[in-house]
ZAKOL-630116 format. One record per atom (N, C-alpha, C, O): residue in one letter; x, y, z. Coordinates in pm, whole numbers, plus 50000, padded with zeros to 5 digits. Each point is the difference from the previous one (the first is absolute). Last residue first. Example, Ala and Ser with C-alpha at 12.3 -4.5 7.8 and 13.67 -1.06 7.14 Angstrom:
# residues 2
S512854977550708/S500825011950006/S499235010950073/S500515011150017/A499784931749976/A499115011950000/A500905012050000/A501044999850066/
//
This chain:
# residues 91
H347287229728732/H499985014449970/H500575008250112/H500055012349990/D499284939050005/D500955003449894/D500075015049975/D500905004549929/A496024975850389/A501384998050047/A501025004249894/A501115004150036/T493854994349966/T500715012849997/T501484998750038/T500715010050009/A496254952649976/A499715007149877/A500795012949989/A500305004549889/S499914968550502/S500684993249889/S499765007349868/S500854999749912/T497045016750479/T501465001350014/T500724993249885/T501015005249953/A494264991750077/A500395013849970/A501525001550007/A500585007349920/T497694944749956/T499755009150110/T500495013849962/T500755001749904/A497524949949842/A500865011949997/A499645008850117/A498825002550026/R500584943049953/R499345013049989/R501025011149999/R501004999650071/P499234946649757/P500465009950098/P499305013349977/P499785004149886/L497754950149991/L500995008949943/L500455009950107/L499205004150084/S498184945349866/S500325011250087/S501125008049936/S501074994849973/V494924972249819/V501425002850003/V500225012050090/V499325010249986/A496744949349876/A500335012350070/A501505001650008/A500724990750035/G496594972149774/G500665009749915/G500355013150067/G500405009649934/V496064963450312/V500674994249886/V500615011149915/V499305009549963/A498235000750434/A500914989250038/A500814994749883/A501124995350020/S496755054750127/S499774989249906/S501044989250027/S501175003250021/H497485028550385/H500784999749878/H499554988449912/H499474990050047/G498895020150404/G499775011849917/G500775000249870/G499895009649924/P502054959950460/P498645005349996/P499925012549912/P500875008750006/H502794952949902/H499845011950083/H498585005349989/H499475001049889/S502744946450068/S499585011949926/S499735011450097/S499754997850119/R501414957650025/R501155008149959/R499615012849927/R500795009449992/L495914958450146/L500665005250120/L501195008949966/L500295009550073/F497464968449574/F499125010050062/F500675006350121/F499975012150018/R502164951749778/R500135012149918/R499145011350055/R500415011650000/A499194946650206/A501325005850031/A500235012749918/A500545009750051/F495624965549855/F499875006650130/F501325006350043/F500015010950058/A499944963549547/A499255012549982/A499865007450132/A500115012250003/I501904945450008/I500855009449927/I499305013449985/I500615010550022/G496914954450169/G501075004650090/G500925010149934/G500395009850062/A496294969849674/A499365008650100/A501045005550096/A499975011950035/W501394956149653/W499815013149937/W499355009750098/W500325011950000/I500084943850141/I501335006249993/I499895013949939/I500615009550050/L495534964849950/L500325004150138/L501375006650006/L500195009850073/E498464971349522/E499245012250026/E500245005150143/E500035012150023/V501894946649856/V500625010849924/V499285013250026/V500655010350018/V497504950750173/V501295003350062/V500655011949929/V500495009250066/G495504973149753/G499765006350130/G501285004450068/G500065010950058/F500224964149544/F499505013549972/F499765007650131/F500345011750011/P500804943150027/P501165007849953/P499605014549967/P500755009350031/W495764959950108/W500865005550106/W501255007049949/W500435009650065/A494724976449770/A501215003349924/A501005006450096/A500275011949992/G495124975450109/G500894988549999/G501275002249920/G500764990549975/A495505040250142/A499814992749875/A500904987849991/A499904992249905/L500375037550467/L498654994349999/L499744991649875/L499254990350004/F504885033350033/F499934989150099/F498634993349999/F499904987850008/G500695049749710/G500864988949959/G499934988350095/G499894988549958/Y497855051750155/Y499344992749892/Y500834987949957/Y499464989149981/T502495039450325/T498894992850063/T499254991949895/T499674988350023/S503605040749823/S500614988650067/S498924991350065/S500044987749991/S498655052849824/S500324990449894/S500634987450057/S499754988949953/L499425046450345/L498724994449952/L500244989649890/L499364989549999/V504365034050157/V499524990950105/V498674993649956/V499794988050021/C501975045049699/C500834987949994/C499574989850105/C499974988049973/G497995054350031/G499564992249885/G500794987149984/G499454989649962/V501915041050365/V498754993550041/V499454991449886/V499524988950022/S504205037249879/S500384989550094/S498774992250048/S500034987750009/F499275050349729/F500534989149918/F500404988250088/F499754988449966/A498975050950250/A498834993249944/A500434988449910/A499354989549998/A504015038150175/A499394992250109/A498804992149948/A499814988450035/I502115041049668/I500954989150024/I499464991050111/I500054987749990/F497655051549906/F499714989449904/F501004988550012/F499694988849961/G500835050850296/G498914991850051/G499634988649906/G499534989550043/R503655045549851/R500554988350069/R498924990950059/R500254988250024/H499055041449527/H500055002250145/H500484987350067/H499734989049953/R500355016649566/R499205011650038/R500085003450147/R499975011750038/G502034949549728/G500745012349979/G499265012550045/G500615010750013/E497404944449993/E501045002050102/E500755013249987/E500385005850102/L495924971749626/L499855013250064/L501115003250100/L499985010750061/A499644947049700/A500035010449897/A499975014050061/A500515009449939/Y499014953350344/Y501355000349946/Y500145011349897/Y500995007249998/M494764983650172/M500825006850101/M501455001049954/M500675010050026/V496374965849701/V499645014249998/V500855007750102/V500485010949969/V500004942350023/V500555005949878/V499695015149993/V500875007949962/M497264966850396/M501465000550010/M500625007049880/M500895008450016/F494464983149981/F500345010350098/F501525001750009/F500505011350001/T497974953449737/T499685012849937/T500365011650091/T500615009749957/V499784946850215/V501065002649903/V499765013349929/V500955007449974/A495734978350329/A501275002250071/A501115003649903/A500755009550025/A495024978049801/A499935013150065/A501335003350069/A500475011449993/A499084945949816/A500035010249895/A499975014150059/A500715008949953/G498854954850345/G501345000349941/G500115010849892/G501005007249995/F494764984850197/F500905005950099/F501405001349941/F500625010550014/A496304966749727/A499655014350003/A500895007450100/A500475011049972/N499894942250008/N500575006149880/N499715015049995/N500855007849957/L497204966850388/L501445001150020/L500675006649880/L500915008150017/M494494982049957/M500235010850095/M501515002350022/M500465011450007/
//
């Protein structure tokens, strides 16, 4: 039963990581997946794995908090917008 939980937790975490670029909510879900994987690590007696996954959960949650609602979180680049005054300033 514990191995099934661990496999499900790690699978969920990897899928959420793969989807992070689609919406910032997947970053939060990845963080939850890291907590689940950490829980598995501690329950399985692999405390170094549990600690590392807990650290990753904190890093992912911090990235979620820094991301902007409604925007893709990975690879998003902010470009300056052209305004009517800047486009016509040379004419």
